[in-house]
N, C-alpha and C positions, 0 to 999 in steps of 0.2 A: 459793161455788158448789159444789153437790154433784156427785158423780161421774156421775150420770145426765145432768145438763146438759152436762158436759164431753164425754161420749160422743156426745150428740146434735149438738153443735157440730162435733166431729171428723168424724162421719158426714156432716154437711152439707158440710163442706169437701171431703171425699173425693168426694162426689157431684158437686159443682161442677167439680172438677178433671177428673173422668172425662168429664163432659159436654162440657167445653171441648176435651178431647183428641179426642173422637169428632167434634165439629164440624170441627176442623182437618183430620182425615183425610177428611172428606166433601167438602171444597172441591175445585174443579178443580185438576189437577196443575200446569199451566203457570202459572196465576195465583198459586198458592200458592208455587211454586218461585221465581218472579221476586221476589215481595215478600220472601221470606225471605233472598234473596241480596243485594238492593240496597235501600238506604233511600231515602227521598224520594218524589217523585211521578213517575209514568210520563209522559215527555214525547214519546216516539216509539216506534213499532214499525217496523222496517225488514224487510219480508218479501222473501223470494226463493224460488226453486223448491223447495229442499230444507229450508228452515227459516226462522227469523226472529231478528232481534236486537232485544231490548227495551232501551230506554234510559231511565234514571232520572236525575233531577237533584235535588240537595239542598245548600244552603248553599255554593255555589261548587264542588261536586264533581259529576262525571258518572260514572255506573256503567252498564256494559253487560254483558249475558249473551246468548249465542247458544244457541238451542234448535232441535233438529232437528224436522222434521214427524213422523218416526217414531222414537220412542225405543226403547231396548232393546239393540240390537246396537252394539258399539263401532265408531265411524267417525271419520275425521279431521275435527276441528272447530277453529275458532279464533275469537277475538274480540280486537279491538284498539281502544284509545282513545288519541287523540293531541290534546293541546292545541296550538294554533298557537304555533310557536316552541319546542316541546318534542319529546322523543322519544316514540314510541308505546310504550304498555304493552300487552303481548301475553300471552294465554294460549292455547296451542295444543297439540294432542296428539290421541290417540285416546280419545274419551269416549263413553259410552252415553246420557247424559241432557242435559248442557249443557257449554259452555265458558265460563269466567269464574266469578265476576264479576271484572271489571277496573274499578278506580276510580281516577280521576285528578282532581287539583285543577286546575280550569280558570279559576277566578275569573270575569272577564268576557271571556275570550278565546273565539274560535271553537274548535270541536272537530270532529275527523274520526273516524268510527266505521266499522270494517270487521268483517265476520263471514263465516264460511264453514262449510259442511257438505258434505263430499265435494268434488266439483268445482265446485259452484255457490257463488257469493259475492255479497256486497253491499258497496258503498262509498258512504257518505253524502255525500262531499264535505265542504266546510266548512259546518257548521251551528251552530245555537244561539249565534249571535253577539250 
């Protein structure tokens, strides 16, 4: 291969990487954020007055992330996932964009998901049995 062909292939590769990066930046924030934090398929969204908890499931694992309706300022947020018979795994604190992700191996057990933003919260009860 001559040096001209190598340069053309290298330029094509850089162009493809640049285009894919621009497309990733152009996608919606909440959808992009959730998919980058949790693997698997989205099985549920638990909405409440100040935000929502997105729940994903993959190969016996459940992952959850809490998103506020208005991002930007730091506010108290939490997300919790508990498999029946186990202890809850919690991520809580003052966050600007999301709480979590929290991932738990549930196998074929029921799972309980809780999330909060500020003083409002949601509790799924036992689901995904």
